C-alpha positions in Angstrom: 6.6 -21.3 41.1 9.0 -19.6 38.7 7.7 -18.3 35.0 9.6 -19.7 32.8 9.2 -19.0 28.8 11.4 -20.2 25.7 11.5 -17.5 22.9 13.4 -19.4 20.1 14.3 -18.4 17.0 17.7 -18.5 14.2 18.5 -15.1 15.3 20.9 -14.8 12.4 21.9 -12.0 13.7 19.7 -10.7 16.8 17.9 -7.5 16.0 16.9 -4.6 17.9 13.3 -6.3 17.5 14.5 -9.6 19.3 15.3 -7.8 22.0 12.1 -5.5 22.4 10.2 -9.0 22.3 12.7 -10.5 25.1 12.7 -7.3 27.3 8.8 -7.3 26.9 8.8 -10.4 27.9 10.7 -10.0 30.9 8.4 -8.1 32.2 5.9 -11.2 32.4 8.0 -14.1 32.8 10.7 -14.5 35.6 13.3 -15.9 32.9 13.0 -16.2 29.7 15.2 -18.6 27.5 16.4 -17.6 24.4 16.8 -20.8 21.9 19.0 -20.7 19.1 18.0 -23.4 16.7 19.9 -25.4 14.8 18.5 -24.8 11.4 20.5 -25.3 8.1 18.4 -25.3 6.0 17.7 -21.6 6.5 21.4 -21.3 5.7 22.7 -19.4 8.3 25.3 -16.6 7.6 26.3 -16.9 11.4 27.4 -20.6 12.9 25.1 -21.3 16.3 28.2 -20.6 17.8 28.6 -17.4 17.0 24.8 -16.2 16.7 25.1 -17.8 20.9 28.3 -15.7 21.8 26.7 -12.7 20.3 23.5 -13.3 22.0 24.9 -13.9 25.6 27.6 -10.5 24.8 23.8 -8.2 24.0 22.7 -10.2 27.2 25.6 -9.8 29.5 23.8 -7.1 31.8 20.8 -9.4 32.1 21.0 -12.4 34.8 17.4 -13.9 33.9 17.6 -13.8 30.0 20.0 -17.2 29.1 21.0 -18.5 26.2 21.1 -21.9 25.1 20.5 -23.8 21.9 17.8 -26.8 20.5 17.3 -29.3 17.5 14.6 -31.2 17.1 10.8 -30.3 18.7 10.7 -26.4 20.1 7.8 -27.8 22.8 9.5 -30.9 23.7 12.6 -28.2 24.5 10.4 -26.1 26.2 9.3 -28.6 28.8 13.2 -30.2 29.0 13.6 -26.8 30.6 10.5 -26.8 32.6 8.7 -23.3 30.9 4.9 -22.7 30.8 5.1 -20.9 27.6 6.9 -20.4 24.2 7.1 -16.4 23.5 6.5 -15.7 19.8 6.8 -11.9 18.1 5.0 -11.1 15.6 4.7 -8.9 13.1 2.3 -9.1 10.2 -1.0 -10.8 9.5 1.3 -13.4 7.7 3.5 -14.0 10.9 0.0 -15.1 12.4 -1.2 -17.8 10.7 1.8 -19.6 10.2 3.2 -19.3 14.2 -0.8 -20.3 14.8 -0.7 -23.4 13.4 2.2 -24.3 15.4 0.8 -22.8 18.6 -2.4 -25.3 18.2 0.4 -27.9 17.3 2.4 -27.7 20.3 -0.5 -27.3 22.3 -2.1 -30.5 21.0 1.8 -31.8 21.6 1.5 -30.4 24.8 -1.3 -29.0 27.0 1.6 -28.1 29.4 3.3 -25.5 27.5 1.2 -22.5 26.0 2.3 -20.2 23.4 2.8 -16.2 24.3 2.1 -14.1 21.2 3.4 -10.5 21.4 3.5 -8.0 18.9 6.4 -6.4 18.4 6.9 -2.3 18.4 5.5 -0.6 15.8 9.5 1.0 14.7 9.9 -2.9 14.4 7.2 -4.3 12.5 9.5 -4.7 9.4 12.3 -5.8 10.9 13.8 -8.9 10.6 17.3 -10.7 9.9 17.1 -11.4 6.7 15.9 -7.5 6.2 19.1 -6.8 7.6 21.6 -9.1 6.4 19.9 -7.9 2.3 20.1 -4.2 3.7 24.0 -4.7 4.2 25.0 -6.8 2.0 24.2 -3.6 -0.1 25.6 -1.9 1.9 23.0 -0.1 2.9 22.7 1.4 6.6 21.8 -0.9 9.2 22.3 1.6 12.6 19.1 1.6 14.5 18.5 -2.1 13.4 21.0 -4.4 15.5 23.1 -3.5 18.3 26.9 -1.8 17.7 28.6 -5.6 18.2 25.8 -7.1 15.8 27.8 -4.8 13.0 31.2 -5.7 13.8 30.1 -9.1 13.8 28.8 -8.3 9.9 31.6 -5.8 9.1 33.9 -9.1 9.9 31.3 -11.4 7.7 31.6 -9.2 4.8 35.0 -7.8 4.6 34.2 -4.8 5.7 
């Protein structure tokens, strides 16, 4: 049986921290579906379509990673994809508290889908899309935090 995992997030924008989790998840699963959430409450900088296009471009050489979008309950989406697992990256204790709650509620809804936590690599333990956007908006350097294609997209958004 093919082992499929869903890696959900807003990916606004995708960072090297996200890519680290995706590549490590691909060592465990046959396929990882990168699921871009429609979450307007976060006030995204990039549209869902722009985020999907960026991720597809960054992942173009990896045939075992696919990109999709979803609305609604994550666990329902995972089941619709026939995924056995949801992958979540953990950076700090604060992430764990929230993610534990989500994993428990998802488990209550569906015992068919497990949540797998991957600890971020030390170098990316501070990294988030929000930090990237804030640093960049203040004209700080983001080299080594996002792929060059993402930096170009940020240049366009910030008219640089």
